[in-house]
C-alpha positions, -999 to 999 in steps of 0.1 A, spaced: 841 -60 506 860 -91 494 865 -117 522 881 -149 513 859 -169 489 823 -162 486 808 -196 486 788 -210 458 749 -208 460 751 -185 491 743 -151 476 708 -144 487 685 -113 490 657 -105 514 622 -103 498 625 -65 495 658 -67 481 673 -44 509 695 -69 527 723 -91 509 737 -121 526 765 -146 515 789 -169 531 827 -164 527 859 -174 541 893 -187 535 899 -225 538 930 -228 559 924 -196 580 891 -211 595 874 -179 592 842 -186 574 812 -162 583 776 -151 570 779 -116 558 748 -91 562 751 -63 538 788 -67 540 792 -68 576 807 -105 588 789 -124 617 806 -149 639 834 -169 626 835 -206 623 859 -232 609 836 -240 580 800 -233 570 784 -255 545 772 -233 517 738 -255 512 725 -249 546 722 -212 545 687 -200 547 673 -163 551 639 -152 563 618 -132 536 621 -99 558 658 -102 558 658 -103 598 669 -139 605 696 -160 590 700 -198 598 729 -220 587 749 -250 600 789 -244 610 816 -265 620 841 -259 648 856 -292 652 888 -309 643 906 -306 610 912 -339 592 920 -345 555 913 -326 523 881 -313 515 866 -296 486 840 -268 489 809 -281 508 811 -316 494 826 -336 521 844 -361 496 882 -365 500 889 -352 461 904 -318 467 939 -311 483 933 -272 488 905 -272 515 901 -291 547 874 -313 560 861 -307 597 849 -337 609 823 -344 634 787 -330 635 777 -292 625 761 -269 648 728 -253 640 732 -216 642 704 -189 641 714 -151 639 749 -161 651 736 -180 682 742 -217 684 709 -236 689 722 -270 689 759 -285 689 751 -315 669 723 -311 643 710 -330 613 684 -316 589 662 -286 599 628 -273 590 614 -238 594 578 -228 597 560 -205 569 562 -174 593 598 -182 605 585 -183 642 591 -221 647 617 -247 638 622 -283 640 655 -300 637 672 -334 641 697 -335 673 723 -362 670 735 -380 703 771 -387 695 773 -405 729 747 -431 717 764 -452 689 739 -475 671 748 -513 669 742 -511 629 762 -479 627 753 -442 631 742 -426 662 706 -419 680 687 -391 667 657 -372 679 636 -345 667 635 -311 685 607 -287 682 618 -251 692 644 -265 715 623 -292 731 626 -331 722 593 -343 711 603 -378 695 631 -401 695 637 -415 663 639 -454 654 674 -468 645 685 -462 610 657 -438 604 652 -412 577 629 -382 579 610 -387 545 590 -355 548 582 -328 573 555 -304 568 542 -273 587 506 -262 585 498 -229 568 498 -210 602 530 -226 613 516 -238 648 515 -274 639 537 -299 619 538 -335 610 565 -359 597 570 -391 580 598 -413 593 612 -443 576 631 -469 598 650 -491 575 663 -513 601 624 -520 614 609 -518 579 583 -495 591 571 -460 585 559 -438 613 541 -405 616 550 -380 643 523 -354 649 509 -334 678 538 -348 700 531 -383 694 546 -411 673 523 -438 653 535 -467 632 516 -471 600 502 -506 590 526 -522 565 503 -519 536 503 -482 536 535 -470 520 534 -433 525 552 -410 503 540 -373 511 521 -359 541 501 -326 544 495 -310 577 464 -286 581 461 -262 606 437 -287 625 419 -319 620 431 -350 601 464 -352 583 466 -362 547 490 -389 533 498 -399 499 505 -435 499 508 -469 479 485 -496 492 495 -532 491 487 -534 452 511 -504 448 480 -482 436 485 -446 448 458 -437 471 451 -405 495 445 -415 532 433 -393 560 452 -398 593 436 -385 626 462 -384 654 433 -386 679 427 -423 666 458 -432 653 448 -451 622 447 -440 585 415 -442 566 415 -446 525 393 -418 510 
């Protein structure tokens, strides 16, 4: 059925092609929903189309959604004031899985290969940082595992093949340092190791691709039990 405007980039099939998903809605009616084989889910004020992800078996769907205050013109899923036909919903988006809200103020999110585990950034709108922005922490299946440093950016977060373990690289622009978050702990890398990517095996040391003090790309092993990288 036709329901408002189908959002660009949201038409997705399950791996077996038996389930069709898409997000659609009408800007000023605030009735955006994710459709599963033509049946709408819960309606929200707005759903950013880029956030929609579907599990390979078609059983689960994850996306972000706004139910906040209307403010100003908004064009599509690009929050820049360039269009006059749609509205911009300010505030932080909720993280939604199968029409159930997991978190009311979320940042980026990552899903394990088997779709059994999730990690996401939780934004604390009550803690405004002195240099701007808000405090953020990493949430593992609903449990807070690490508070991110001020002005931090998650460079990379990778799950292991079995989905039971993950590791993240976090860059703190304010402190000029890079942290590894793994196995429930945070470690600050030495300044001469400028990590770019991380690989997380099911067990044992992590692998980092990083540039050393001379700018040469090297592969390092990092064992969270010891807390210090060693070059291969």
